[in-house]
C-alpha positions as CSV (number, residue, x, y, z in Angstrom):
1,X,-12.0,-4.1,-171.6
2,X,-15.4,-5.3,-170.5
3,X,-18.7,-3.7,-171.4
4,X,-22.1,-4.1,-173.1
5,X,-22.8,-2.5,-176.4
6,X,-26.2,-2.2,-178.2
7,X,-25.9,-1.8,-181.9
8,X,-29.0,-0.4,-183.6
9,X,-29.1,-0.6,-187.4
10,X,-31.8,-1.8,-189.8
11,X,-29.1,-3.3,-192.0
12,X,-28.7,-6.7,-190.3
13,X,-25.4,-7.5,-192.0
14,X,-24.0,-4.3,-190.5
15,X,-24.9,-5.2,-186.9
16,X,-23.4,-8.7,-187.3
17,X,-20.2,-7.2,-188.8
18,X,-19.8,-4.8,-185.9
19,X,-20.4,-7.7,-183.5
20,X,-17.7,-9.7,-185.2
21,X,-15.3,-6.8,-185.1
22,X,-15.9,-5.4,-181.7
23,X,-16.3,-8.4,-179.4
24,X,-12.9,-10.0,-179.9
25,X,-11.0,-6.7,-180.1
26,X,-12.6,-5.0,-177.0
27,X,-13.7,-8.0,-175.0
28,X,-17.2,-6.7,-174.9
29,X,-20.7,-8.1,-175.5
30,X,-22.6,-6.8,-178.5
31,X,-26.4,-7.1,-178.7
32,X,-28.2,-6.3,-182.0
33,X,-31.4,-4.3,-182.5
34,X,-32.8,-3.9,-186.1
35,X,-34.9,-0.9,-185.3
36,X,-35.2,2.0,-182.8
37,X,-38.4,0.5,-181.5
38,X,-36.6,-2.8,-180.9
39,X,-33.8,-1.0,-179.2
40,X,-36.3,0.6,-176.7
41,X,-37.7,-2.7,-175.8
42,X,-34.2,-4.1,-175.2
43,X,-33.2,-1.1,-173.2
44,X,-36.2,-1.6,-171.0
45,X,-35.0,-5.2,-170.3
46,X,-31.3,-4.8,-169.8
47,X,-28.6,-2.2,-169.1
48,X,-25.9,-1.2,-171.5
49,X,-22.7,0.8,-171.4
50,X,-22.8,2.1,-175.0
51,X,-25.2,2.4,-177.9
52,X,-24.0,2.5,-181.5
53,X,-27.0,3.8,-183.6
54,X,-27.5,4.3,-187.3
55,X,-29.3,7.6,-188.1
56,X,-31.3,6.7,-191.2
57,X,-33.8,4.0,-190.3
58,X,-37.4,3.4,-191.2
59,X,-40.0,4.3,-188.6
60,X,-38.3,5.9,-185.6
61,X,-34.9,7.2,-186.8
62,X,-31.6,7.5,-184.9
63,X,-32.2,11.1,-183.8
64,X,-35.6,10.2,-182.3
65,X,-33.9,7.3,-180.5
66,X,-31.2,9.6,-179.3
67,X,-33.8,12.0,-177.9
68,X,-35.6,9.1,-176.1
69,X,-32.3,7.8,-174.6
70,X,-31.2,11.2,-173.5
71,X,-34.6,11.6,-171.7
72,X,-35.0,8.2,-170.1
73,X,-31.4,7.0,-169.9
74,X,-29.4,10.2,-169.4
75,X,-26.2,8.5,-168.3
76,X,-26.0,6.2,-171.4
77,X,-23.3,7.0,-174.0
78,X,-24.4,7.1,-177.7
79,X,-22.3,7.1,-180.8
80,X,-24.2,7.8,-184.1
81,X,-23.3,6.0,-187.4
82,X,-24.6,6.9,-190.9
83,X,-23.8,6.4,-194.5
84,X,-25.1,9.9,-195.2
85,X,-22.5,11.7,-193.1
86,X,-21.9,15.4,-193.3
87,X,-20.5,18.0,-191.0
88,X,-24.0,19.4,-190.4
89,X,-25.4,16.0,-189.4
90,X,-22.4,15.4,-187.1
91,X,-22.8,18.7,-185.3
92,X,-26.5,18.1,-184.9
93,X,-25.9,14.7,-183.4
94,X,-23.4,16.1,-180.9
95,X,-25.7,19.0,-180.0
96,X,-28.5,16.5,-179.2
97,X,-26.3,14.6,-176.8
98,X,-24.3,12.0,-178.8
99,X,-20.7,11.5,-177.7
100,X,-19.3,10.8,-181.2
101,X,-20.2,10.4,-184.8
102,X,-18.9,7.8,-187.3
103,X,-19.5,7.8,-191.1
104,X,-19.9,4.8,-193.3
105,X,-17.9,3.3,-194.9
106,X,-15.5,3.2,-191.9
107,X,-12.0,1.8,-191.5
108,X,-12.0,-1.2,-189.1
109,X,-9.1,0.2,-187.0
110,X,-10.7,3.6,-186.8
111,X,-14.1,2.3,-185.5
112,X,-12.3,0.1,-182.9
113,X,-10.4,3.1,-181.7
114,X,-13.4,5.4,-181.6
115,X,-15.7,2.8,-179.9
116,X,-12.9,2.0,-177.4
117,X,-12.7,5.7,-176.4
118,X,-16.5,5.9,-176.1
119,X,-16.6,2.7,-174.0
120,X,-13.8,3.9,-171.8
121,X,-15.7,7.1,-171.2
122,X,-18.9,5.3,-170.5
123,X,-17.2,2.9,-168.0
124,X,-15.5,5.8,-166.2
125,X,-18.9,7.6,-165.9
126,X,-20.4,4.3,-164.6
127,X,-17.8,3.9,-162.0
128,X,-18.2,7.6,-161.0
129,X,-22.0,7.1,-160.6
130,X,-21.3,4.0,-158.5
131,X,-19.0,6.0,-156.2
132,X,-21.6,8.8,-156.0
133,X,-24.3,6.3,-155.2
134,X,-22.2,4.8,-152.4
135,X,-21.6,8.3,-151.1
136,X,-25.3,9.0,-151.4
137,X,-26.0,5.9,-149.3
138,X,-25.7,8.3,-146.4
139,X,-28.9,10.0,-147.5
140,X,-30.9,7.1,-146.2
141,X,-33.9,6.1,-148.1
142,X,-33.9,9.1,-150.4
143,X,-33.4,7.9,-154.0
144,X,-32.5,9.9,-157.1
145,X,-29.8,11.0,-159.5
146,X,-31.6,13.7,-161.3
147,X,-30.3,17.3,-161.2
148,X,-33.2,18.3,-159.0
149,X,-32.3,15.6,-156.4
150,X,-28.6,16.4,-156.6
151,X,-29.5,19.9,-155.5
152,X,-31.5,18.5,-152.5
153,X,-28.6,16.2,-151.5
154,X,-26.2,19.2,-151.7
155,X,-28.4,21.2,-149.4
156,X,-28.7,18.3,-146.9
157,X,-24.9,18.0,-146.9
158,X,-24.6,21.8,-146.3
159,X,-26.9,22.0,-143.3
160,X,-26.7,18.6,-141.6
161,X,-23.8,19.2,-139.3
162,X,-25.0,22.6,-138.1
163,X,-27.7,23.1,-135.5
164,X,-29.8,25.6,-137.5
165,X,-33.5,25.1,-137.9
166,X,-34.6,23.7,-141.2
167,X,-37.9,24.2,-143.1
168,X,-38.6,21.5,-145.7
169,X,-41.2,22.4,-148.3
170,X,-42.9,20.5,-151.1
171,X,-46.0,18.7,-152.2
172,X,-47.4,15.8,-150.3
173,X,-45.6,12.6,-151.0
174,X,-42.3,14.1,-152.1
175,X,-40.3,12.7,-149.1
176,X,-40.2,15.5,-146.6
177,X,-40.0,13.0,-143.7
178,X,-37.1,11.0,-145.4
179,X,-35.3,14.3,-145.9
180,X,-35.6,15.2,-142.2
181,X,-34.3,11.7,-141.3
182,X,-31.3,12.2,-143.6
183,X,-30.4,15.5,-141.9
184,X,-30.6,13.9,-138.5
185,X,-28.5,10.9,-139.3
186,X,-25.8,13.0,-141.0
187,X,-25.7,15.3,-138.0
188,X,-23.6,15.1,-134.8
189,X,-26.9,14.3,-133.0
190,X,-27.4,11.0,-134.8
191,X,-26.8,8.9,-131.7
192,X,-29.5,10.8,-129.9
193,X,-33.3,10.6,-130.4
194,X,-35.1,11.5,-133.6
195,X,-38.7,12.1,-132.8
196,X,-41.3,12.9,-135.5
197,X,-44.8,14.2,-134.9
198,X,-47.5,14.8,-137.5
199,X,-49.0,18.0,-136.2
200,X,-52.4,18.0,-138.0
201,X,-53.3,14.5,-136.8
202,X,-53.1,15.6,-133.1
203,X,-55.9,17.8,-131.6
204,X,-54.7,21.2,-130.4
205,X,-55.3,20.5,-126.6
206,X,-53.4,17.2,-126.9
207,X,-50.7,18.6,-129.1
208,X,-49.7,21.1,-126.5
209,X,-49.3,18.5,-123.8
210,X,-47.5,16.1,-126.2
211,X,-44.9,18.8,-127.1
212,X,-44.3,20.4,-123.8
213,X,-45.3,17.8,-121.2
214,X,-47.2,18.4,-118.0
215,X,-47.0,18.3,-114.2
216,X,-49.2,16.1,-112.1
217,X,-52.6,17.7,-111.5
218,X,-52.2,20.1,-114.4
219,X,-55.6,18.9,-115.7
220,X,-58.1,16.1,-115.1
221,X,-56.4,12.6,-115.5
222,X,-52.9,14.2,-115.1
223,X,-52.1,11.7,-112.4
224,X,-48.3,11.9,-112.8
225,X,-45.6,14.1,-114.4
226,X,-45.0,13.5,-118.1
227,X,-42.1,14.6,-120.2
228,X,-43.1,16.3,-123.5
229,X,-41.5,15.5,-126.9
230,X,-39.1,18.4,-126.6
231,X,-37.6,16.9,-123.4
232,X,-37.6,13.4,-125.0
233,X,-35.7,14.8,-128.0
234,X,-33.1,16.6,-125.8
235,X,-29.7,16.7,-127.6
236,X,-31.5,15.1,-130.6
237,X,-33.9,16.2,-133.3
238,X,-37.6,16.9,-133.2
239,X,-39.4,16.8,-136.6
240,X,-42.6,18.9,-136.8
241,X,-44.4,17.5,-139.9
242,X,-46.9,19.7,-141.7
243,X,-46.4,22.6,-139.4
244,X,-48.4,24.9,-141.6
245,X,-51.6,23.4,-140.2
246,X,-51.1,24.1,-136.5
247,X,-53.1,26.8,-134.7
248,X,-52.0,30.3,-133.9
249,X,-51.9,29.4,-130.2
250,X,-49.4,26.6,-130.7
251,X,-47.4,28.8,-133.1
252,X,-47.0,31.4,-130.3
253,X,-45.7,28.7,-127.9
254,X,-43.3,27.3,-130.4
255,X,-42.0,30.7,-131.3
256,X,-41.0,31.1,-127.6
257,X,-39.2,27.8,-127.7
258,X,-37.3,28.8,-130.8
259,X,-36.4,32.2,-129.3
260,X,-35.5,31.1,-125.7
261,X,-34.6,27.4,-126.2
262,X,-36.7,26.5,-123.2
263,X,-40.2,25.1,-122.6
264,X,-42.7,25.3,-119.8
265,X,-44.6,22.1,-119.1
266,X,-48.4,22.5,-118.5
267,X,-49.0,23.3,-114.8
268,X,-45.4,24.1,-114.1
269,X,-44.1,27.4,-112.9
270,X,-40.6,26.9,-114.0
271,X,-39.1,26.7,-117.5
272,X,-36.9,23.9,-118.6
273,X,-33.9,24.5,-120.8
274,X,-33.7,22.2,-123.9
275,X,-31.1,21.4,-126.5
276,X,-33.1,20.3,-129.5
277,X,-32.6,20.6,-133.3
278,X,-35.9,21.6,-134.9
279,X,-36.8,20.4,-138.4
280,X,-40.2,21.4,-139.8
281,X,-42.1,20.6,-143.0
282,X,-45.1,21.9,-144.8
283,X,-47.0,21.4,-148.1
284,X,-48.7,24.7,-147.6
285,X,-47.9,28.1,-149.1
286,X,-46.8,29.8,-145.8
287,X,-46.5,33.2,-147.5
288,X,-50.2,33.0,-148.5
289,X,-51.2,31.9,-145.0
290,X,-49.3,34.9,-143.6
291,X,-51.2,37.2,-145.9
292,X,-54.4,35.5,-144.8
293,X,-53.6,36.0,-141.2
294,X,-53.4,32.3,-140.5
295,X,-49.6,32.0,-139.8
296,X,-47.4,34.3,-137.7
297,X,-44.8,36.1,-139.7
298,X,-42.3,36.2,-136.9
299,X,-42.7,32.4,-136.3
300,X,-42.2,31.9,-140.1
301,X,-38.8,33.7,-140.0
302,X,-37.7,31.7,-137.0
303,X,-38.5,28.5,-138.9
304,X,-37.2,29.6,-142.2
305,X,-33.5,29.8,-141.3
306,X,-32.6,27.2,-144.0
307,X,-35.1,26.0,-146.6
308,X,-35.0,22.8,-148.6
309,X,-37.6,22.6,-151.4
310,X,-38.3,19.1,-152.6
311,X,-39.2,18.7,-156.3
312,X,-42.4,16.9,-157.4
313,X,-42.0,13.6,-159.1
314,X,-43.1,15.0,-162.5
315,X,-39.9,17.2,-162.4
316,X,-37.6,14.3,-161.8
317,X,-39.0,11.6,-164.1
318,X,-35.5,10.1,-164.7
319,X,-35.6,9.0,-161.1
320,X,-38.8,7.0,-161.5
321,X,-37.2,3.7,-162.7
322,X,-34.8,3.5,-159.7
323,X,-37.6,4.5,-157.3
324,X,-40.1,2.1,-158.8
325,X,-37.7,-0.9,-158.7
326,X,-36.8,-0.1,-155.1
327,X,-40.4,0.1,-154.1
328,X,-41.3,-3.2,-155.8
329,X,-38.4,-5.0,-154.1
330,X,-39.4,-3.5,-150.8
331,X,-43.1,-4.3,-151.0
332,X,-42.6,-7.8,-152.5
333,X,-40.7,-8.6,-149.3
334,X,-43.2,-6.8,-147.0
335,X,-46.1,-8.6,-148.7
336,X,-44.3,-12.0,-148.7
337,X,-44.6,-12.1,-152.5
338,X,-41.9,-13.5,-155.0
339,X,-39.6,-10.8,-156.5
340,X,-41.4,-9.1,-159.4
341,X,-40.2,-7.1,-162.4
342,X,-41.8,-4.1,-164.1
343,X,-42.5,-4.5,-167.8
344,X,-40.8,-2.0,-170.2
345,X,-44.1,-0.7,-171.4
346,X,-45.3,-0.1,-167.8
347,X,-42.1,1.6,-166.9
348,X,-42.6,3.9,-169.9
349,X,-46.2,4.6,-168.7
350,X,-45.0,5.3,-165.2
351,X,-42.7,8.0,-166.5
352,X,-45.5,9.6,-168.4
353,X,-47.8,10.1,-165.5
354,X,-48.1,13.4,-163.7
355,X,-48.3,11.8,-160.2
356,X,-50.1,14.5,-158.2
357,X,-49.5,12.3,-155.1
358,X,-45.8,12.0,-156.0
359,X,-43.8,9.1,-154.6
360,X,-46.6,8.1,-152.2
361,X,-49.0,7.7,-155.1
362,X,-46.5,5.8,-157.2
363,X,-45.9,3.5,-154.2
364,X,-49.6,2.8,-153.8
365,X,-49.9,2.0,-157.5
366,X,-47.0,-0.4,-157.4
367,X,-48.4,-2.2,-154.3
368,X,-51.7,-2.7,-156.2
369,X,-49.7,-4.0,-159.1
370,X,-47.8,-6.5,-156.9
371,X,-51.1,-7.7,-155.4
372,X,-52.9,-7.9,-158.8
373,X,-50.4,-9.7,-161.0
374,X,-50.3,-13.5,-161.1
375,X,-47.0,-13.5,-163.0
376,X,-43.5,-12.4,-162.1
377,X,-43.9,-9.2,-164.2
378,X,-46.1,-6.2,-163.4
379,X,-47.8,-4.9,-166.6
380,X,-50.0,-2.0,-167.5
381,X,-53.1,-4.1,-167.0
382,X,-52.2,-4.6,-163.3
383,X,-52.2,-0.8,-162.5
384,X,-54.9,1.8,-163.4
385,X,-53.1,4.5,-165.2
386,X,-53.9,7.5,-167.5
387,X,-53.5,5.9,-170.9
388,X,-54.2,9.0,-172.9
389,X,-50.5,9.9,-173.1
390,X,-48.8,8.2,-176.1
391,X,-46.0,5.7,-175.4
392,X,-42.7,5.9,-177.2
393,X,-43.1,2.1,-177.7
394,X,-46.3,2.8,-179.6
395,X,-44.5,4.6,-182.4
396,X,-45.8,3.8,-185.8
397,X,-45.4,5.4,-189.2
398,X,-49.0,6.8,-189.3
399,X,-48.6,8.3,-192.8
400,X,-47.9,4.9,-194.3
401,X,-50.5,3.0,-192.2
402,X,-53.3,5.5,-193.1
403,X,-52.8,4.6,-196.8
404,X,-53.6,1.0,-196.2
405,X,-56.9,-0.8,-195.9
406,X,-57.9,-1.9,-192.4
407,X,-56.8,-5.6,-192.7
408,X,-53.5,-4.7,-194.3
409,X,-52.8,-1.9,-191.7
410,X,-53.6,-4.3,-188.9
411,X,-51.3,-7.0,-190.3
412,X,-48.6,-4.4,-190.7
413,X,-48.9,-3.3,-187.1
414,X,-48.8,-7.0,-185.9
415,X,-45.7,-7.6,-188.1
416,X,-43.9,-4.6,-186.8
417,X,-44.7,-5.4,-183.2
418,X,-43.6,-9.0,-183.5
419,X,-40.4,-8.2,-185.3
420,X,-39.6,-5.5,-182.7
421,X,-40.6,-7.5,-179.6
422,X,-39.6,-11.0,-180.6
423,X,-36.5,-9.7,-182.2
424,X,-35.5,-7.9,-179.0
425,X,-36.0,-11.1,-176.9
426,X,-34.0,-13.1,-179.4
427,X,-31.2,-10.5,-179.4
428,X,-31.0,-10.6,-175.7
429,X,-30.9,-14.4,-175.8
430,X,-28.2,-14.6,-178.4
431,X,-30.6,-16.2,-180.9
432,X,-31.5,-19.0,-178.4
433,X,-35.2,-19.7,-179.0
434,X,-35.7,-21.6,-175.7
435,X,-34.3,-18.7,-173.7
436,X,-36.2,-16.1,-175.8
437,X,-39.5,-18.1,-175.2
438,X,-38.8,-18.0,-171.4
439,X,-38.3,-14.2,-171.6
440,X,-41.6,-13.9,-173.5
441,X,-43.4,-16.2,-171.0
442,X,-44.3,-18.5,-174.0
443,X,-43.9,-22.2,-174.7
444,X,-41.0,-22.8,-177.1
445,X,-43.4,-24.2,-179.8
446,X,-45.7,-21.2,-179.5
447,X,-42.8,-18.8,-180.1
448,X,-41.6,-20.9,-183.1
449,X,-45.1,-20.7,-184.6
450,X,-45.1,-16.8,-184.2
451,X,-41.6,-16.7,-185.7
452,X,-42.7,-18.8,-188.6
453,X,-45.8,-16.7,-189.3
454,X,-43.9,-13.4,-189.3
455,X,-40.7,-14.8,-190.9
456,X,-38.4,-14.1,-188.0
457,X,-35.1,-15.9,-188.1
458,X,-33.2,-16.7,-185.0
459,X,-30.0,-17.1,-187.0
460,X,-29.8,-13.3,-187.5
461,X,-29.3,-12.9,-183.7
462,X,-26.5,-15.4,-183.2
């Protein structure tokens, strides 16, 4: 059985014991973290199949780490370990999302059996997610595994193969255009044209001729017949983006198209039958616009045959890591820049932002980060973000620190940071100082000096 396990316990001997027991028996790789804070740093750097976590630890305890993992890594299996086991604690751990609970002292055969079961479960879930992701490849450029996006994917699947009109709603930057593309490419019309038009960007007198076409002589400079977008999209799909901003005059003409399935080009006396799938989108509250007399109610009901509401990014924060990594890879290539990574601290900050501009705003921020950084890692200093929200990586035992004089408190903070950060890099590098220095973007000698000052031993990570 292959797999990667992260063991989190402030008792270093216990982490090494579990490593010696589990690696040969399960054929897995065990990485050690000596605090919950160190575990968060490691989780931000690498992916794991299972976390074994002690509950009683100084600073951030196991339950706090469990909450953090459930929020930011919802597919990750966690098994809690404690020497203070009781039925109440076990039940609480399971309620909070842990898969299993093991009490110290434990029998070697028992922990191998329990961890094997947990790891099997995790690997099965991982394989299932992989299959689901492959299935979701058909949703084009839409990215997400959150419950909110699962609902969107389900609606797309339900409506794609039909010919009904679809209204896509949601804030700006949520991916309404990508959703429309996905519906088209999953439909039976996917070999025909998909034509998008951003309605508010086209002046009304031009929009009418663009949509319906015109005959020669219909107006000044109409020197030849021209097909409109409805005719160009015949047997395909026409996407009317931000339809909530079109004028009542255009609304009336589009209502006739939806009712009769025919258009009349400007200057023509005959109507032309069309076979076009209509998908529309809006970031407006159409019910309010109807109340204000700015949107035709009958036109709304013709559009609103099937609605897909896209969630804002703040309601699907667990999708941010995969979206961010995709965008960085995409734009490094577009900007002809070397592949870059996102620092764990920055990723945490990205997940704490409200993103009023949604994915589009996130994309713009990451492009700035790619252009700003001179290293191969984008950090918080490369992107202007709201820094008022606390980061889980900033966790400190404030009650203890506040009792110390300034210099001692500062030294304590530096000691904790270095033990957590350097410890995480050493753990990921198997105690190899050279590899850890490379991860830290430091010279080996500089890292050794830091380790010496803060009494960090590489031997504990081997």
